[in-house]
BATIGU-998563 format. One line per field, with one value per residue (C-alpha): residue number from 1; residue in one letter; x, y, z. Coordinates in pm, whole numbers, plus 50000, padded with zeros to 5 digits. Layout:
seq <- (NUM, ...)
type <- (A, ...)
c1 <- (X, ...)
c2 <- (Y, ...)
c3 <- (Z, ...)
END
This chain:
seq <- (1, 2, 3, 4, 5, 6, 7, 8, 9, 10, 11, 12, 13, 14, 15, 16, 17, 18, 19, 20, 21, 22, 23, 24, 25, 26, 27, 28, 29, 30, 31, 32, 33, 34, 35, 36, 37, 38, 39, 40, 41, 42, 43, 44, 45, 46, 47, 48, 49, 50, 51, 52, 53, 54, 55, 56, 57, 58, 59, 60, 61, 62, 63, 64, 65, 66, 67, 68, 69, 70, 71, 72, 73, 74, 75, 76, 77, 78, 79, 80, 81, 82, 83, 84, 85, 86, 87, 88, 89, 90, 91, 92, 93, 94, 95, 96, 97, 98, 99, 100, 101, 102, 103, 104, 105, 106, 107, 108, 109, 110, 111, 112, 113, 114, 115, 116, 117, 118, 119, 120, 121, 122, 123, 124, 125, 126, 127, 128, 129, 130, 131, 132, 133, 134, 135, 136, 137, 138, 139, 140, 141, 142, 143, 144, 145, 146, 147, 148, 149, 150, 151, 152, 153, 154, 155, 156, 157, 158, 159, 160, 161, 162, 163, 164, 165, 166, 167, 168, 169, 170, 171, 172, 173, 174, 175, 176, 177, 178, 179, 180, 181, 182, 183, 184, 185, 186, 187, 188, 189, 190, 191, 192, 193, 194, 195, 196, 197, 198, 199, 200, 201, 202, 203, 204, 205, 206, 207, 208, 209, 210, 211, 212, 213, 214, 215, 216, 217, 218, 219, 220, 221, 222, 223, 224, 225, 226, 227, 228, 229, 230, 231, 232, 233, 234, 235, 236, 237, 238, 239, 240, 241, 242, 243, 244, 245, 246, 247, 248, 249, 250, 251, 252, 253, 254, 255, 256, 257, 258, 259, 260, 261, 262, 263, 264, 265, 266, 267, 268, 269, 270, 271, 272, 273, 274, 275, 276, 277, 278, 279, 280, 281, 282, 283, 284, 285, 286, 287, 288, 289, 290, 291, 292, 293, 294, 295, 296, 297, 298, 299, 300, 301, 302, 303, 304, 305, 306, 307, 308, 309, 310, 311, 312, 313, 314, 315, 316, 317, 318, 319, 320, 321, 322, 323, 324, 325, 326, 327, 328, 329, 330, 331, 332, 333, 334, 335, 336, 337, 338, 339, 340, 341, 342, 343, 344, 345, 346, 347, 348, 349, 350, 351, 352, 353, 354, 355, 356, 357, 358, 359, 360, 361, 362, 363, 364, 365, 366, 367, 368, 369, 370, 371, 372, 373, 374, 375, 376, 377, 378, 379, 380, 381, 382, 383, 384, 385, 386, 387, 388, 389, 390, 391, 392, 393, 394, 395, 396, 397, 398, 399, 400, 401, 402, 403, 404, 405, 406, 407, 408, 409, 410, 411, 412, 413, 414, 415, 416, 417, 418, 419, 420, 421, 422, 423, 424, 425, 426, 427, 428, 429, 430, 431, 432, 433, 434, 435, 436, 437, 438, 439, 440, 441, 442, 443, 444, 445, 446, 447, 448, 449, 450, 451, 452, 453, 454, 455, 456, 457, 458, 459, 460, 461, 462, 463, 464, 465, 466, 467, 468, 469, 470, 471, 472, 473, 474, 475, 476, 477, 478, 479, 480, 481, 482, 483, 484, 485, 486, 487, 488, 489, 490, 491, 492, 493, 494, 495, 496, 497, 498, 499, 500, 501, 502, 503, 504, 505, 506, 507, 508, 509, 510, 511, 512, 513, 514, 515, 516, 517, 518, 519, 520, 521, 522, 523, 524, 525, 526, 527, 528, 529, 530, 531, 532, 533, 534, 535, 536, 537, 538, 539, 540, 541, 542)
type <- (M, P, P, S, S, A, P, V, L, L, P, T, T, N, L, K, P, P, E, G, A, W, K, P, N, M, F, E, E, D, P, R, P, P, P, P, D, I, E, R, Q, Q, Q, E, E, A, A, Q, K, L, G, M, D, G, K, A, I, K, K, A, K, P, R, R, T, V, D, Y, G, G, E, L, G, R, W, A, M, I, K, K, M, R, P, N, P, S, Y, S, P, Y, I, R, P, A, P, P, F, V, V, D, L, L, P, P, K, A, Y, P, T, N, T, S, T, S, L, C, T, K, F, V, H, T, S, T, N, K, I, R, Y, P, V, N, I, V, A, W, T, P, E, A, R, R, V, L, T, A, S, S, S, G, E, L, T, L, W, N, G, L, T, F, N, F, E, T, I, L, Q, A, H, D, S, A, I, R, A, M, R, W, N, H, T, G, T, Y, L, I, S, S, D, Q, A, G, I, V, K, Y, F, Q, P, N, M, N, N, V, A, A, W, Q, A, H, R, E, A, V, R, G, L, S, F, S, P, D, D, T, R, F, V, S, A, S, D, D, S, K, L, R, I, W, A, F, E, E, M, R, E, E, K, T, L, A, G, H, G, W, D, V, K, C, V, E, W, H, P, T, K, G, L, L, A, S, G, S, K, D, N, L, V, K, F, W, D, P, R, T, G, R, A, L, S, T, L, H, S, H, K, N, T, V, Q, A, I, A, W, S, I, N, G, D, M, L, A, T, A, S, R, D, Q, S, L, R, V, F, D, I, R, A, M, K, E, F, K, A, L, K, G, H, K, K, E, V, C, S, V, T, W, H, P, V, H, H, S, M, L, V, S, G, G, S, E, G, D, I, L, H, W, S, L, D, S, P, A, A, T, P, R, A, S, L, D, E, A, H, D, S, N, V, W, C, L, A, Y, H, P, L, G, H, I, L, V, S, A, S, N, D, H, T, T, R, F, W, C, R, E, R, P, S, D, V, G, G, V, W, K, M, G, G, E, K, P, P, E, D, T, T, G, A, E, E, Q, D, E, D, Y, V, P, G, F, G, F, V, G, G, A, G, G, M, E, G, Y, G, G, G, G, D, G, Y, D, Q, Q, Q, N, M, Q, Q, P, G, F, G, S, W, Q, N, Q, Q, D, D, F, I, P, G, F, G, G, S, A, N, V, T, N, M, Q, G, G, A, I, P, S, Q, P, G, F, S, A, G, D, G, G, A, R, G, G, R, E, F, G, R, G, H, R, G, G, G, R, R, K, N, G, R, W, N, D, Y)
c1 <- (38290, 38105, 38099, 38238, 38547, 38871, 39022, 39260, 39565, 39510, 39584, 39301, 39504, 39731, 40094, 40346, 40693, 40963, 41216, 41483, 41286, 41344, 41118, 41091, 41238, 41168, 40851, 40633, 40437, 40244, 40446, 40459, 40448, 40788, 40915, 40872, 41144, 41285, 41541, 41279, 41049, 41333, 41400, 41033, 41023, 41335, 41192, 40872, 41069, 41246, 40915, 40870, 40516, 40597, 40622, 40732, 41097, 41169, 41309, 41641, 41599, 41866, 42013, 41923, 42216, 42293, 42593, 42750, 42978, 42744, 42653, 43015, 43122, 42847, 42939, 43303, 43197, 42954, 43220, 43440, 43162, 42926, 42886, 42931, 43048, 42695, 42535, 42361, 42104, 41745, 41557, 41185, 40977, 40968, 41145, 41357, 41534, 41688, 41997, 42049, 42065, 42410, 42594, 42486, 42794, 42648, 42360, 42526, 42220, 41948, 41937, 41619, 41833, 42022, 41738, 41800, 41444, 41409, 41444, 41695, 41787, 41793, 42095, 42068, 42305, 42185, 42249, 42051, 42191, 42135, 42358, 42523, 42767, 42790, 43069, 43185, 43534, 43797, 43767, 43386, 43317, 43199, 43008, 43135, 42883, 42945, 42688, 42616, 42768, 43114, 43118, 43231, 43039, 43144, 42874, 42919, 42844, 42721, 42503, 42461, 42531, 42735, 43110, 43270, 43246, 43496, 43462, 43645, 43539, 43410, 43140, 42915, 43098, 43008, 43225, 43428, 43621, 43859, 44146, 44144, 44405, 44217, 44517, 44378, 44046, 43993, 43701, 43587, 43345, 43124, 43419, 43627, 43878, 44015, 44155, 44351, 44281, 44458, 44255, 44296, 44123, 44439, 44423, 44753, 44678, 44432, 44431, 44207, 44139, 43859, 43704, 43358, 43208, 43376, 43092, 43279, 43607, 43737, 44069, 44254, 44285, 44646, 44567, 44845, 44598, 44246, 44000, 43779, 43457, 43337, 43059, 43309, 43229, 43583, 43741, 44096, 44333, 44570, 44886, 44795, 45128, 45255, 44908, 44989, 44743, 44828, 44543, 44226, 43940, 43712, 43416, 43102, 42886, 42760, 42822, 42983, 42783, 42960, 43270, 43385, 43712, 43679, 43756, 44037, 44103, 44223, 43875, 43669, 43292, 43131, 42778, 42679, 42401, 42411, 42233, 42539, 42746, 43106, 43387, 43741, 44094, 44290, 44623, 44547, 44265, 44039, 43673, 43621, 43246, 42927, 42585, 42275, 42012, 41904, 41677, 41783, 42078, 42278, 42313, 42496, 42682, 42829, 43039, 42942, 43180, 43325, 43336, 43121, 42811, 42762, 42449, 42340, 42072, 41909, 41652, 41439, 41312, 41496, 41781, 41974, 42230, 42482, 42698, 43033, 43146, 42894, 42854, 42475, 42198, 42130, 41815, 41611, 41469, 41170, 40994, 41074, 40803, 41053, 41419, 41673, 41948, 42173, 42262, 42494, 42563, 42544, 42899, 42822, 42537, 42661, 42316, 42158, 42156, 41964, 41861, 41725, 41488, 41395, 41055, 41235, 41184, 41453, 41412, 41595, 41650, 41761, 41896, 41811, 41443, 41285, 41056, 41199, 41017, 41164, 41247, 41148, 41064, 41065, 40807, 40874, 41202, 41302, 41111, 41325, 41599, 41813, 42154, 42371, 42354, 42631, 42640, 42846, 43126, 42951, 42624, 42401, 42342, 42247, 42303, 42114, 42188, 41912, 41823, 41589, 41901, 41895, 42117, 41917, 42033, 41855, 41923, 41797, 41471, 41469, 41280, 41000, 40945, 40624, 40755, 40936, 40840, 40718, 40435, 40248, 39998, 40069, 40079, 40385, 40457, 40401, 40695, 40832, 40685, 40880, 41204, 41502, 41697, 42045, 42317, 42518, 42893, 42886, 43163, 43058, 43197, 43432, 43521, 43806, 44057, 43979, 44136, 44369, 44527, 44351, 43988, 43765, 43841, 43738, 43715, 43891, 44265, 44495, 44287, 44342, 43977, 43658, 43708, 44071, 43981, 43840, 44084, 43800, 43972, 43783, 44003, 44017, 43913, 44245, 44361, 44457, 44689, 44841, 44548, 44382, 44035, 43873, 44062, 43861, 44098, 44199, 44056, 44275, 44309, 44258, 44337, 44592, 44499, 44813, 44874, 45124, 45133, 45512, 45593, 45474, 45234, 45399, 45450, 45140, 45159, 44894, 44605, 44784, 44673, 44804, 44795, 44511, 44149, 43812, 43791, 43500, 43285, 43155, 42805, 42554, 42331, 41961, 41745, 41418, 41183, 41158, 40834, 40680, 40541, 40716, 40623, 40712, 40797, 41116, 41122, 40874, 41167, 41236)
c2 <- (87913, 87578, 87392, 87073, 87239, 87248, 87575, 87748, 87685, 87307, 87057, 86855, 86533, 86366, 86463, 86181, 86207, 86270, 86009, 85956, 86112, 85990, 85710, 85580, 85232, 85179, 85155, 85107, 84829, 84823, 84719, 84349, 84170, 84077, 83730, 83459, 83425, 83086, 83075, 83137, 82873, 82626, 82710, 82661, 82328, 82212, 82322, 82133, 81815, 81856, 81860, 82231, 82213, 82471, 82758, 83085, 83151, 83490, 83714, 83881, 84249, 84518, 84605, 84941, 85170, 85522, 85657, 85984, 86003, 86200, 86466, 86509, 86555, 86806, 86995, 87014, 87160, 87406, 87534, 87636, 87796, 87950, 88328, 88365, 88140, 88087, 87986, 87650, 87535, 87604, 87283, 87242, 86945, 86778, 86473, 86667, 86847, 86530, 86593, 86919, 86744, 86809, 86669, 86803, 87027, 87228, 87344, 87482, 87679, 87429, 87123, 86996, 86852, 86626, 86443, 86074, 85943, 85736, 85363, 85196, 84848, 84605, 84385, 84073, 83789, 83433, 83357, 83634, 83817, 84165, 84422, 84638, 84861, 85003, 85209, 85320, 85206, 85481, 85498, 85524, 85255, 84984, 84941, 84732, 84590, 84413, 84170, 83987, 83671, 83834, 83859, 84154, 84175, 84386, 84529, 84713, 85083, 85135, 84831, 84723, 84357, 84123, 84105, 83906, 83803, 83751, 83580, 83848, 83786, 83494, 83706, 83995, 84297, 84606, 84880, 84942, 85240, 85333, 85567, 85906, 85801, 85485, 85255, 85049, 84929, 84857, 84656, 84528, 84262, 84150, 83977, 84294, 84196, 84465, 84374, 84553, 84494, 84617, 84730, 84381, 84247, 84086, 84067, 84190, 84228, 84110, 84151, 84175, 84548, 84528, 84261, 84331, 84437, 84730, 84954, 85240, 85318, 85648, 85770, 86086, 86351, 86242, 85864, 85801, 85707, 85575, 85552, 85257, 85257, 84951, 84808, 84797, 85178, 85281, 85446, 85366, 85555, 85340, 85413, 85276, 85142, 85005, 84873, 85008, 85150, 85511, 85618, 85485, 85733, 85645, 85862, 85705, 85516, 85252, 85105, 85346, 85304, 85545, 85764, 86011, 86202, 86562, 86606, 86847, 86900, 86702, 86650, 86335, 86300, 85988, 85874, 85619, 85419, 85653, 85917, 86142, 86293, 86365, 86561, 86445, 86582, 86294, 86441, 86443, 86188, 86408, 86490, 86851, 86883, 86678, 86720, 86608, 86678, 86320, 86109, 85771, 85588, 85785, 85538, 85738, 86064, 86238, 86549, 86787, 86816, 87147, 87023, 87301, 87085, 86753, 86550, 86291, 86019, 85867, 85610, 85896, 85933, 86260, 86386, 86680, 86907, 87092, 87390, 87327, 87685, 87800, 87456, 87487, 87288, 87431, 87237, 86941, 86735, 86517, 86309, 85944, 85726, 85509, 85524, 85683, 85434, 85616, 85958, 86098, 86434, 86509, 86535, 86848, 87034, 87093, 87189, 86859, 86533, 86205, 85969, 85619, 85482, 85145, 85166, 85149, 85512, 85730, 86103, 86386, 86704, 87054, 87293, 87585, 87519, 87726, 87435, 87127, 86894, 86649, 86792, 86457, 86118, 85761, 85567, 85195, 85225, 84909, 84654, 84688, 84903, 85114, 85054, 85256, 85517, 85620, 85879, 85846, 86108, 86299, 86301, 86153, 85809, 85701, 85350, 85211, 84896, 84741, 84471, 84324, 84172, 84409, 84681, 84938, 85205, 85541, 85812, 86156, 86174, 86310, 86629, 86428, 86193, 86239, 86034, 85734, 85414, 85617, 85806, 86076, 85889, 85560, 85222, 85010, 84803, 84426, 84204, 83980, 83638, 83462, 83492, 83716, 83723, 83581, 83812, 83701, 83691, 83882, 84130, 84481, 84722, 84977, 84788, 84578, 84831, 85143, 85470, 85518, 85799, 86130, 86160, 86454, 86679, 86516, 86156, 85903, 85877, 85988, 86269, 86368, 86460, 86542, 86918, 87026, 87389, 87433, 87189, 86963, 86629, 86304, 86004, 85730, 85909, 85832, 85546, 85187, 85083, 84764, 84546, 84269, 84313, 84075, 84198, 84336, 84575, 84450, 84099, 83799, 83451, 83343, 83562, 83459, 83597, 83689, 83841, 84127, 84213, 84173, 84437, 84714, 84649, 84585, 84860, 84933, 84787, 85030, 84924, 84646, 84285, 84086, 83733, 83822, 83819, 83680, 83354, 83123, 83027, 83285, 83397, 83589, 83869, 83892, 84178, 84278, 84558, 84813, 84957, 85232, 85580, 85908, 86255, 86608, 86656, 86838, 86986, 87258, 87491, 87551)
c3 <- (89502, 89478, 89810, 89651, 89512, 89718, 89841, 89607, 89828, 89860, 89584, 89439, 89440, 89701, 89662, 89624, 89777, 89523, 89426, 89686, 89969, 90323, 90441, 90799, 90840, 91213, 91418, 91114, 91283, 91608, 91912, 91969, 92306, 92453, 92368, 92631, 92894, 92787, 93067, 93332, 93190, 93197, 93563, 93655, 93470, 93649, 93984, 93913, 93843, 94175, 94360, 94411, 94271, 94007, 94254, 94097, 94140, 94285, 94014, 94090, 94154, 94129, 94466, 94614, 94664, 94785, 94594, 94694, 94386, 94164, 94415, 94520, 94158, 94097, 94416, 94312, 93977, 94131, 94373, 94080, 93876, 94135, 94134, 94514, 94799, 94935, 94605, 94572, 94314, 94404, 94468, 94417, 94540, 94198, 94051, 93795, 94079, 94220, 94005, 94199, 94536, 94681, 94988, 95327, 95337, 95049, 95273, 95587, 95693, 95596, 95815, 95645, 95364, 95605, 95784, 95717, 95738, 95422, 95474, 95242, 95358, 95651, 95702, 95924, 95993, 95940, 96308, 96469, 96774, 96911, 96744, 97010, 96821, 96469, 96319, 95972, 95873, 95839, 95459, 95500, 95240, 95479, 95803, 96096, 96345, 96675, 96819, 97145, 96994, 96993, 96614, 96401, 96073, 95775, 95544, 95220, 95267, 94907, 94837, 95205, 95139, 95357, 95302, 95583, 95948, 96228, 96565, 96761, 97123, 97327, 97492, 97391, 97248, 97446, 97297, 96982, 96856, 96574, 96655, 96481, 96220, 96133, 96191, 96485, 96621, 96991, 97124, 97461, 97577, 97866, 98037, 98058, 97787, 97554, 97211, 96942, 96575, 96264, 95963, 95814, 96128, 96256, 96636, 96775, 97147, 97413, 97789, 98092, 98143, 98402, 98617, 98479, 98148, 97970, 97843, 97687, 97501, 97372, 97229, 97321, 97045, 96968, 96986, 97242, 97515, 97555, 97838, 97936, 98144, 98325, 98538, 98825, 98866, 98753, 98454, 98354, 98128, 97925, 97727, 97389, 97262, 97594, 97695, 98041, 98291, 98380, 98605, 98766, 98801, 99091, 99180, 99044, 99284, 99036, 98693, 98444, 98122, 97886, 97850, 97583, 97545, 97434, 97058, 97111, 97486, 97787, 97927, 97993, 98036, 98177, 98252, 98512, 98665, 98962, 98737, 98732, 98450, 98561, 98400, 98463, 98420, 98259, 98376, 98748, 98753, 98957, 98898, 98786, 98796, 98826, 98659, 98850, 98582, 98510, 98728, 98601, 98443, 98186, 97902, 97631, 97592, 97284, 97227, 96951, 96659, 96785, 97145, 97291, 97363, 97538, 97471, 97732, 97691, 97994, 98107, 98238, 97874, 97824, 97613, 97753, 97591, 97810, 97712, 97886, 97826, 98086, 98249, 98219, 98060, 97712, 97627, 97751, 97464, 97550, 97290, 97352, 97502, 97688, 97787, 97550, 97453, 97205, 97073, 96807, 96638, 96264, 96123, 95916, 96086, 96438, 96570, 96464, 96659, 96646, 96929, 96955, 97220, 97365, 97197, 96857, 96761, 96601, 96659, 96482, 96684, 96588, 96851, 96626, 96670, 96954, 97049, 97216, 96980, 96727, 96389, 96236, 96385, 96274, 96474, 96499, 96306, 96497, 96692, 97004, 97161, 96928, 97086, 96853, 96576, 96336, 96055, 95741, 95749, 95469, 95669, 95397, 95549, 95902, 96033, 96331, 96534, 96739, 96989, 96722, 96556, 96259, 96119, 95920, 95677, 95633, 95376, 95290, 95099, 94749, 94653, 94493, 94790, 94984, 95269, 95131, 95308, 95605, 95435, 95618, 95829, 95645, 95817, 95875, 95562, 95603, 95680, 95409, 95493, 95220, 95415, 95380, 95062, 95089, 94975, 94675, 94630, 94302, 94246, 94332, 94072, 94210, 94531, 94399, 94273, 94477, 94373, 94085, 93902, 93878, 93980, 94056, 94348, 94670, 94572, 94351, 94326, 94600, 94749, 95110, 95157, 94982, 95018, 94979, 94922, 95271, 95443, 95561, 95540, 95572, 95649, 95397, 95079, 94924, 94702, 94770, 94496, 94367, 94471, 94273, 94128, 94372, 94677, 94971, 95151, 95496, 95482, 95414, 95571, 95932, 96229, 96491, 96831, 97019, 97358, 97347, 97717, 97720, 97465, 97237, 96953, 96613, 96357, 96158, 95805, 95678, 95460, 95278, 95272, 95571, 95696, 95931, 95838, 95913, 96102, 96060, 95759, 95520, 95609, 95413, 95547, 95484, 95370, 95520, 95441, 95712, 95844, 96047, 96001, 95940, 96061, 95949, 95584, 95510, 95162, 95265, 95338, 94974)
END
């Protein structure tokens, strides 16, 4: 065959498409550059006329959020379709597997999926004060913080922006606790005053409980009584409704810094400046036992979820876990460089706890590990003492309150994350020198009318909890109905502080809107970028 001739199977001329054949009508030309942002140019011109020297205006960025709705819905679907009760999707350390990330409850034997070490957001009031206490509201949609200025600040638990503020006390708030049913909040301050608040932040009672600062508050399992711990070295048990003192527990030789009521039993545990941890019988008011393991002030204690373990944090730089069934020390955890200020247990994994130190570090511990070393650590998570730590009831978000005037939110890292903001061996990210961004008042979708008819199992309308099949109820995952679109549940007008010493507290109106609310002008929080270094990756277990 001549070399110039075409192969037999190929035509010698170009074929033309037949009549009526499909022709592309899009993307026929090369991509063009985006059109100029006319609105932004107008803003810059206006700013230049006002004497701003044409400085670039900061462009609005979408707010970071950590939404548990998707993973809860997927977990509810998997529970109905899984081949066996222990099945869960296999996760690999790659971005596509982020859709298979489920709530911590889906991994009962793998605590590595619940280490909240990824920085999400920093919330700061305009008027900066140390944040002493942080707690999730009963419905777990918002975070309540108490500061040294006596203010209670409410932050959105989904987008972490400011919602409202209340001047609750005249001095620094030292303790704050919701009752188990979520119908009342009690708080105490540096002057020894205890106050009752309804969910709408209406103050219904206030009285002098101690002569000195009240450092700890804790409710009994049935919410009929609560105990208070004070710097006057005494603990007092109060009848909640009558606001009447029932017993005074004297036995500590110095300031009582913390107290916790057992989750299910009539047993109290307290820690003091005299280095002792004491157990009390609330019925007789007598001390049952004393632990002498610490060599300095016991600053915080926490019962495990099942009530078998007690964790104690001390100024001797150690964290100790005691098994009350044998009344022996189970494990001594040492990893903080300075005194340990706070400790809390994970709500799902009962062998996992987290502690905060005065150097600003946050350490995650696992009792299943044979070595007494941190499972993961956040160096320089804060610039000063970490006074309080609180987990979301689902266990996927950790909130920390610090003496550096900030409240920071931490979440679990995704399978594709190498280390989030805290990269392995990375340096602390630089602080934002342009100033903190003020939070806007824009409506947050889904937080006006909460609940409604129907909904997937575990969240949405009218559910008693996020897992009805296993009777694991989480308070507040129900529905609030008949509310307006711009209504923030529980916050109305101005609060009237009343003293109810002469009678019982009024009947609880529930979660409806009341006349009470936040007093003082509306204030906006500020967002900072966190910094530090992270150790110990977690997704290696898969």
